[in-house]
C-alpha positions as CSV (number, residue, x, y, z in Angstrom):
1,X,-3.0,-27.5,-11.2
2,X,-2.1,-24.0,-12.5
3,X,-5.2,-22.6,-11.9
4,X,-5.3,-24.2,-8.6
5,X,-2.4,-22.7,-7.9
6,X,-0.7,-19.5,-6.6
7,X,3.2,-18.8,-7.5
8,X,4.8,-15.2,-5.8
9,X,8.0,-14.0,-6.2
10,X,9.9,-13.7,-3.1
11,X,12.8,-11.0,-3.6
12,X,15.3,-12.7,-2.6
13,X,14.5,-15.5,-1.1
14,X,12.4,-17.5,-3.6
15,X,9.0,-18.3,-4.0
16,X,5.8,-19.1,-1.9
17,X,2.7,-21.8,-4.2
18,X,-0.1,-21.2,-2.3
19,X,-3.1,-24.0,-2.5
20,X,-6.5,-22.4,-2.0
21,X,-9.1,-24.3,-0.1
22,X,-8.4,-27.0,0.7
23,X,-11.7,-29.8,1.4
24,X,-12.5,-28.1,5.2
25,X,-11.1,-24.8,4.5
26,X,-7.7,-25.6,4.7
27,X,-5.0,-23.8,3.2
28,X,-1.3,-25.1,2.6
29,X,1.7,-22.3,1.5
30,X,4.9,-24.1,0.4
31,X,8.3,-21.5,0.1
32,X,10.7,-23.3,-2.2
33,X,14.0,-21.2,-1.4
34,X,17.0,-20.9,-3.4
35,X,19.5,-22.9,-1.5
36,X,16.6,-25.8,-1.8
37,X,14.9,-26.1,0.8
38,X,11.6,-25.7,1.9
39,X,9.2,-24.8,4.8
40,X,5.3,-26.3,4.2
41,X,1.9,-24.1,6.5
42,X,-0.8,-25.4,7.5
43,X,-3.3,-22.8,8.1
44,X,-6.9,-23.9,9.8
45,X,-10.3,-22.9,8.1
46,X,-9.8,-19.1,7.7
47,X,-6.8,-18.8,10.1
48,X,-4.4,-15.7,9.5
49,X,-1.8,-17.7,11.3
50,X,-0.1,-21.1,10.5
51,X,-1.4,-24.1,12.8
52,X,2.5,-25.9,11.5
53,X,5.0,-24.9,9.4
54,X,7.3,-27.2,8.5
55,X,11.6,-26.3,7.7
56,X,12.4,-29.6,4.9
57,X,15.8,-30.0,2.6
58,X,15.8,-30.4,-0.6
59,X,15.7,-34.9,-0.5
60,X,13.1,-34.4,2.9
61,X,10.6,-32.7,0.1
62,X,11.3,-35.5,-2.9
63,X,10.9,-37.5,-0.9
64,X,7.5,-36.3,0.7
65,X,6.5,-35.3,-2.9
66,X,7.6,-38.6,-4.0
67,X,4.8,-40.4,-1.1
68,X,2.0,-38.5,-1.7
69,X,2.4,-38.9,-5.3
70,X,1.9,-42.5,-4.4
71,X,5.1,-43.7,-4.9
72,X,5.7,-47.2,-2.6
73,X,9.5,-47.2,-1.2
74,X,10.3,-50.7,-0.1
75,X,13.2,-52.1,2.8
């Protein structure tokens, strides 16, 4: 994971994690704020501005991470 993720300290805000170039040339960045909420930015190929931004609470982020990691939930 480490060599494909660039981490940048955002003074007074938190940290930004850039997940390089994905399939199709897309990029994803996550800003982890000191208060626990996150912002997920999706960029189209060669775009400077994000095509989508999601704001997630700590709990929402963990739920999304669990689903992406292959954890399955039952009602």
